[in-house]
C-alpha positions in Angstrom: -27.1 87.7 -120.9 -25.9 85.7 -118.0 -27.1 88.4 -115.3 -30.6 88.8 -116.9 -33.6 87.5 -114.8 -34.4 85.2 -117.5 -31.0 83.3 -117.5 -31.8 81.9 -114.1 -35.0 80.4 -115.0 -33.2 78.7 -118.0 -31.0 77.3 -115.5 -33.6 76.1 -113.2 -35.7 74.5 -116.5 -32.4 72.5 -117.3 -31.9 71.7 -113.6 -35.4 70.6 -113.4 -35.3 68.2 -116.1 -32.1 66.6 -115.0 -33.6 66.1 -111.4 -36.8 64.6 -112.5 -35.0 62.2 -115.1 -32.8 61.2 -112.2 -35.9 60.7 -110.1 -37.9 58.7 -112.8 -34.5 56.4 -113.3 -34.6 55.5 -109.4 -38.4 54.9 -109.5 -38.8 56.5 -106.3 -40.9 59.6 -106.5 -40.5 60.3 -102.6 -37.5 62.4 -104.1 -39.6 64.9 -105.9 -40.1 66.4 -102.1 -36.8 67.7 -102.6 -37.6 69.8 -105.6 -38.1 72.9 -103.4 -34.3 73.0 -102.6 -33.6 72.9 -106.4 -36.2 75.7 -106.8 -34.7 77.8 -104.2 -31.1 77.4 -105.5 -31.8 79.1 -108.6 -35.0 81.5 -107.9 -36.0 82.4 -104.4 -32.6 81.8 -102.6 -34.1 81.9 -99.3 -32.0 79.2 -97.6 -28.7 80.4 -96.8 -26.3 77.7 -98.5 -23.1 79.2 -97.9 -23.9 80.7 -94.2 -20.7 78.8 -93.0 -18.4 80.9 -95.0 -19.9 84.3 -94.0 -18.1 86.2 -91.0 -19.8 88.5 -88.2 -18.0 91.4 -89.8 -18.7 90.7 -93.5 -15.2 90.2 -94.2 -13.7 87.9 -96.7 -13.7 84.3 -95.3 -10.2 82.6 -93.7 -8.0 80.8 -95.8 -9.0 77.8 -94.0 -12.7 78.3 -94.8 -11.9 78.7 -98.5 -9.6 75.7 -98.9 -12.3 73.6 -97.1 -14.8 74.8 -99.6 -12.5 73.9 -102.2 -12.0 70.6 -100.8 -15.7 69.6 -100.4 -16.6 70.8 -104.0 -13.8 68.7 -105.3 -14.8 65.6 -103.5 -18.4 66.1 -104.7 -17.1 66.5 -108.2 -14.9 63.4 -108.1 -18.0 61.3 -106.3 -20.2 62.4 -109.2 -17.6 61.7 -111.9 -16.8 58.3 -110.6 -20.4 57.6 -110.6 -21.5 58.6 -113.9 -18.2 59.0 -116.3 -15.0 57.2 -115.3 -12.5 56.1 -112.4 -9.2 55.1 -112.0 -8.2 51.8 -111.6 -4.7 49.9 -110.8 -3.8 46.6 -112.3 -3.1 44.9 -109.1 -2.2 41.3 -110.4 -0.5 39.2 -113.3 -3.8 37.7 -114.7 -4.0 39.9 -117.8 -0.3 39.9 -118.8 0.8 40.6 -121.5 -2.4 42.4 -122.4 -2.7 44.6 -119.3 0.6 44.7 -116.7 0.9 44.9 -113.0 1.2 48.6 -112.2 -0.8 49.8 -115.3 -3.2 52.8 -114.0 -6.4 52.7 -116.4 -9.4 55.1 -117.0 -12.3 53.1 -116.7 -15.3 54.3 -118.6 -18.6 54.0 -116.8 -20.6 55.5 -119.8 -19.5 52.6 -121.9 -21.9 49.9 -120.5 -23.9 52.2 -118.7 -23.5 54.2 -115.3 -24.9 52.5 -112.1 -26.6 54.0 -109.3 -24.8 53.4 -106.3 -26.2 51.0 -103.9 -24.7 52.8 -100.8 -24.6 56.6 -102.0 -23.2 58.0 -98.9 -19.4 56.9 -99.3 -16.0 58.6 -99.4 -15.0 59.2 -102.7 -11.6 57.6 -104.2 -11.7 54.8 -101.4 -13.5 51.6 -102.5 -14.7 50.0 -99.2 -11.9 50.6 -96.3 -10.1 53.6 -95.3 -6.3 52.7 -95.3 -4.2 52.8 -92.3 -7.4 53.1 -89.8 -8.9 49.9 -91.6 -12.7 51.2 -91.1 -15.6 51.3 -93.7 -15.5 54.0 -96.1 -19.0 53.9 -96.8 -22.4 53.8 -94.6 -25.0 50.8 -95.2 -28.0 53.2 -94.9 -29.6 54.3 -97.4 -29.3 51.1 -99.5 -30.5 51.5 -103.0 -31.6 48.9 -105.4 -29.7 48.1 -108.7 -30.2 50.8 -111.3 -28.2 51.2 -114.6 -28.4 54.0 -117.2 -28.3 52.9 -120.8 -24.9 52.6 -122.1 -23.3 53.3 -125.3 -22.3 49.6 -125.8 -23.2 45.9 -124.6 -20.7 43.6 -123.4 -19.0 41.6 -126.2 -16.8 38.7 -125.9 -12.9 39.6 -125.9 -14.1 42.8 -124.0 -12.0 43.6 -120.9 -14.2 44.4 -118.2 -13.7 46.1 -114.9 -16.4 44.4 -112.1 -17.2 44.0 -108.8 -15.6 40.4 -107.3 -18.9 38.4 -107.3 -17.8 36.2 -104.3 -16.9 39.2 -102.2 -20.1 39.5 -100.4 -18.4 37.8 -97.6 -14.9 38.5 -96.7 -12.6 37.6 -93.7 -10.6 40.6 -93.1 -7.5 39.0 -92.6 -7.9 36.3 -95.2 -9.3 37.1 -98.9 -7.7 34.5 -101.2 -9.1 32.3 -101.9 -12.4 33.7 -101.3 -14.7 32.9 -98.4 -16.6 30.4 -100.0 -13.9 28.2 -101.2 -12.1 28.6 -98.2 -15.1 27.4 -95.9 -15.3 24.4 -98.6 -11.5 23.7 -98.2 -11.4 23.7 -94.8 -14.4 21.7 -94.0 -13.0 18.9 -96.6 -9.7 19.1 -95.0 -11.4 18.5 -91.4 -13.4 15.6 -92.9 -10.0 14.2 -94.3 -8.6 14.0 -90.9 -11.8 12.6 -89.1 -13.5 10.3 -91.6 -16.0 9.6 -88.7 -17.8 12.8 -88.9 -20.7 11.6 -90.6 -20.2 7.6 -90.4 -23.9 6.7 -90.2 -25.7 9.1 -92.4 -24.7 9.0 -96.1 -25.1 12.1 -98.3 -27.8 11.8 -100.7 -26.0 14.3 -103.3 -22.9 16.2 -103.9 -24.7 19.5 -103.1 -25.5 18.2 -99.6 -21.9 17.0 -99.0 -20.6 20.4 -100.1 -23.1 22.3 -98.0 -22.1 20.3 -95.0 -18.2 20.8 -95.5 -18.9 24.5 -95.8 -20.9 24.6 -92.6 -17.7 23.0 -90.9 -15.4 25.6 -92.5 -17.7 28.4 -91.9 -17.9 27.5 -88.3 -14.1 27.3 -88.1 -13.5 30.5 -89.8 -16.0 32.4 -87.7 -14.6 31.1 -84.1 -11.0 31.9 -85.3 -10.9 35.7 -85.4 -7.2 35.9 -84.8 -6.4 34.2 -87.9 -9.0 35.4 -90.1 -10.2 38.8 -88.8 -13.7 40.0 -88.6 -16.0 38.4 -91.1 -17.4 41.4 -93.3 -20.3 41.7 -95.3 -20.1 44.1 -98.4 -23.0 45.3 -100.7 -22.3 44.8 -104.5 -21.1 48.4 -105.2 -18.3 48.0 -102.4 -16.9 44.7 -103.2 -13.1 44.9 -104.5 -13.0 45.5 -108.2 -11.3 43.1 -110.5 -10.5 43.3 -114.4 -10.7 40.2 -116.7 -11.5 39.3 -120.2 -15.3 38.6 -121.1 -15.0 35.1 -122.6 -18.8 34.1 -122.9 -22.0 36.3 -122.9 -25.7 35.6 -122.0 -26.7 32.6 -124.0 -23.2 31.1 -125.1 -22.5 27.9 -124.7 -18.8 27.7 -123.2 -16.4 25.2 -122.9 -12.6 24.7 -123.0 -11.0 21.6 -124.2 -7.3 21.3 -123.5 -6.9 25.3 -123.1 -8.8 26.1 -126.0 -12.1 27.7 -125.8 -14.9 26.9 -127.8 -18.5 28.8 -128.0 -21.4 27.0 -129.3 -19.1 24.3 -130.1 -16.8 26.5 -132.3 -13.2 27.2 -131.4 -12.6 30.9 -131.0 -9.5 33.1 -131.6 -7.3 33.6 -128.7 -5.9 36.7 -127.8 -2.8 38.1 -129.1 -0.8 37.7 -126.0 -2.4 34.7 -124.1 0.1 33.0 -121.8 0.0 29.3 -120.4 2.2 28.2 -117.6 4.9 25.8 -119.1 7.2 23.1 -117.8 10.9 23.7 -119.0 13.6 21.0 -118.2 17.3 22.3 -118.7 20.3 20.1 -118.9 21.4 21.3 -115.5 21.8 24.9 -116.8 20.2 27.5 -114.3 17.9 30.1 -115.6 18.9 33.5 -114.5 17.5 37.2 -114.1 18.6 37.8 -117.9 16.6 34.8 -118.9 13.4 35.8 -117.2 13.7 39.4 -118.3 14.2 38.4 -121.9 11.1 36.0 -121.7 8.9 38.9 -120.1 8.4 37.1 -116.9 7.8 39.3 -114.1 8.8 38.6 -110.3 5.4 37.7 -109.3 4.9 35.0 -112.2 8.4 33.1 -111.6 6.9 30.0 -110.3 9.6 28.1 -109.1 11.6 25.0 -110.1 11.7 21.2 -108.9 15.5 20.2 -109.7 16.3 21.2 -113.5 12.6 21.6 -114.1 11.3 25.2 -114.0 7.5 26.6 -114.2 6.6 29.9 -115.7 4.0 31.6 -117.9 4.9 32.4 -121.5 3.2 33.5 -124.7 3.6 30.9 -127.6 6.0 33.4 -129.2 8.3 33.3 -126.2 7.9 29.4 -125.8 9.2 28.9 -129.3 12.2 30.8 -128.4 12.9 28.5 -125.6 12.1 25.6 -127.4 15.2 26.3 -129.7 17.6 27.1 -126.8 20.3 24.5 -126.8 20.3 23.8 -123.0 16.6 23.0 -122.8 15.6 19.2 -123.1 11.8 19.8 -123.3 9.1 22.4 -123.0 5.5 21.6 -122.7 2.3 23.1 -121.6 1.2 22.3 -117.6 -2.1 21.3 -118.6 -4.5 20.4 -115.7 -6.7 17.2 -116.5 -10.0 16.6 -114.5 -9.2 14.3 -111.5 -12.9 13.5 -110.4 -12.2 15.3 -107.1 -14.6 18.0 -107.5 -12.1 20.4 -106.0 -10.3 21.7 -109.2 -13.0 24.3 -110.5 -16.5 25.9 -110.3 -19.0 24.6 -109.4 -16.7 22.0 -107.2 -19.0 19.1 -107.7 -18.2 15.7 -108.5 -21.2 15.7 -110.7 -19.1 18.0 -113.2 -15.4 16.4 -113.9 -14.0 19.7 -115.2 -10.6 21.3 -114.7 -8.8 24.5 -115.3 -8.3 23.6 -118.7 -11.0 21.6 -119.7 -14.2 22.9 -118.5 -17.7 22.9 -119.5 -20.0 22.6 -121.7 -21.6 25.4 -119.7 -24.4 27.7 -120.8 -24.2 31.0 -119.6 -27.7 32.5 -118.0 -29.5 35.0 -119.5 -32.4 37.4 -118.2 -35.8 35.9 -119.0 -34.8 32.4 -119.7 -36.0 29.1 -117.9 -33.8 26.2 -116.8 -34.8 22.9 -115.3 -33.4 22.9 -111.8 -32.6 19.7 -110.0 -30.3 18.7 -107.4 -27.5 17.8 -109.6 -27.4 21.3 -111.6 -28.0 23.2 -108.1 -24.3 23.8 -107.3 -24.3 25.7 -110.6 -27.0 28.1 -109.9 -27.2 28.4 -106.2 -25.4 31.6 -105.7 -27.5 32.8 -108.7 -30.9 32.3 -107.0 -29.9 33.1 -103.8 -27.0 36.1 -103.3 -27.4 37.5 -106.7 -31.3 37.3 -107.3 -32.1 37.6 -103.5 -34.4 34.6 -103.3 -34.6 32.0 -100.1 -33.4 28.6 -101.0 -34.0 25.2 -99.0 -33.5 21.8 -100.0 -35.4 18.8 -98.5 -34.0 15.6 -99.7 -33.9 16.0 -103.5 -36.7 18.4 -103.6 -35.7 22.4 -104.1 -37.7 25.1 -102.4 -37.4 28.7 -103.6 -39.3 31.3 -101.3 -41.1 28.5 -99.4 -42.5 26.9 -102.9 -41.5 23.7 -104.5 -39.2 24.6 -107.7 -38.5 22.4 -110.5 -37.3 25.3 -112.7 -35.9 28.8 -112.4 -36.0 32.0 -114.6 -33.3 34.1 -114.6 -33.7 37.9 -113.8 -30.5 39.1 -115.3 -27.6 38.6 -117.8 -24.6 36.8 -116.7 -21.0 36.7 -118.2 -17.8 34.4 -117.8 -14.4 36.2 -117.2 -10.8 34.8 -117.5 -7.6 36.2 -117.3 -5.3 36.2 -120.4 -2.4 34.8 -118.1 -4.5 31.6 -118.1 -3.0 29.4 -115.4 -2.5 32.7 -113.0 -5.7 33.9 -112.7 -8.4 33.5 -110.2 -11.6 34.0 -112.5 -14.8 32.5 -113.5 -13.4 29.0 -113.2 -13.0 29.6 -109.4 -16.1 31.7 -108.7 -18.5 31.2 -111.5 -20.5 34.0 -113.1 -20.3 37.6 -113.0 -24.0 39.3 -112.8 -24.7 42.2 -114.6 -25.2 44.3 -111.9 -21.5 43.8 -111.0 -20.0 45.3 -114.1 -18.3 48.4 -113.1 -17.1 49.6 -116.6 -14.6 49.4 -119.4 -11.2 50.4 -119.3 -10.0 52.3 -122.0 -7.0 54.0 -121.5 -3.5 53.5 -119.8 -2.7 56.9 -118.1 0.3 55.7 -116.0 2.3 52.4 -115.9 4.9 51.6 -113.3 7.1 48.5 -113.1 6.7 47.0 -109.7 10.1 45.0 -110.2 12.2 48.1 -110.3 12.9 51.3 -108.7 12.2 54.8 -109.9 12.9 56.1 -112.4 13.6 52.9 -114.1 10.2 51.7 -113.3 8.4 54.5 -115.3 7.0 52.5 -118.5 6.8 55.5 -121.0 5.9 53.4 -123.8 2.7 52.6 -122.1 1.4 56.0 -121.6 -1.7 56.9 -123.0 -2.2 53.5 -124.6 -5.4 52.5 -125.8 -6.9 49.4 -124.3 -8.0 47.2 -127.2 -9.7 43.8 -127.4 -6.7 41.8 -128.5 
């Protein structure tokens, strides 16, 4: 059957359907000009696709040629699998402890929320943006495709653990990527202003948005003029920004709020993840906390927050905190809650008009595609990056008037859905409280399985966490 003349036409029909659906998805019908190549591959076979493997005397290709052929095929297969099915992701930080641990290797499903077409289709598989050791880009800037996503099997829901591209990773100083570029600019600008209060003595700021942009311009100038300290400042497309993993705590249309570490959605308290952690202050009677104590409490080396005299700082689950509370040498244990200080420096949107903190945040409505909000100089710090960086508009401010694409704007309609992502290790997590919303086009996929887990605090073979192999990633 497989050698009959009819079977090659069947294969062509299947390949043609897939090719045409792909072109329709891209909405670029110029790609149909490539259909003759598909037809030739199955029917006419005029193009010598395997010419490079042929020898002059007709003998079998050398081992080098065959190995090269196998490696190229494997790379293409991995590339396609990474785009449409799944990819590997390693947990680099403790932001999701104890739900996911540092050293967990995950299978991330691309089909769950729908696979994206890459913005930068010519790229080396298995490398996100930079070749290790040689520190060069692993992708080309051309061609660049717009955001497209196939329909997924699921919608993102609250409490889902999600892998996504870092929203603030569009601009990255190569030697300094934490905090992100924009917060780094703001911090340096404010620091310089504090050292020289006469930077703008005769021209008061008309808004907190103007003040912050002035600080950012000072900080940006400092970063660009000090390449020895910060390295080259790189621009990265969406699909080449670093991958992050957090828990989705608010979806489009939700009114999100945090009061004393408790999340509220639309004014109602929600259930916390089972293994949620907060930083605690622990005062002892002088007894030193040793490695045995930290191991019993499940505190990794990365999360040992230090001490001030007899007071220690560390993240704990409520269960572990209750155990510590009953220890005879502990005088007190309490959550290290951050209260708003009116500085505008604690959390997103970094504005004095929003007196929020890490543990007392909002209320803030999640942007939803197609909805329109009133836009003014006060709420502009919240929506500025959505308007410019994520949805590609030109923004100017003259006094208290806002111009989008050179037209006066008093409202804005969102083009995409946006999400709010937090780590379960709430006080040791750089998340949406730092850099704001996660756009839908940044969503990579849903982790479904831990296939390997290595404890970075131990050496081989004790570092192998056999109990986590093939562990399903659940919501809670």
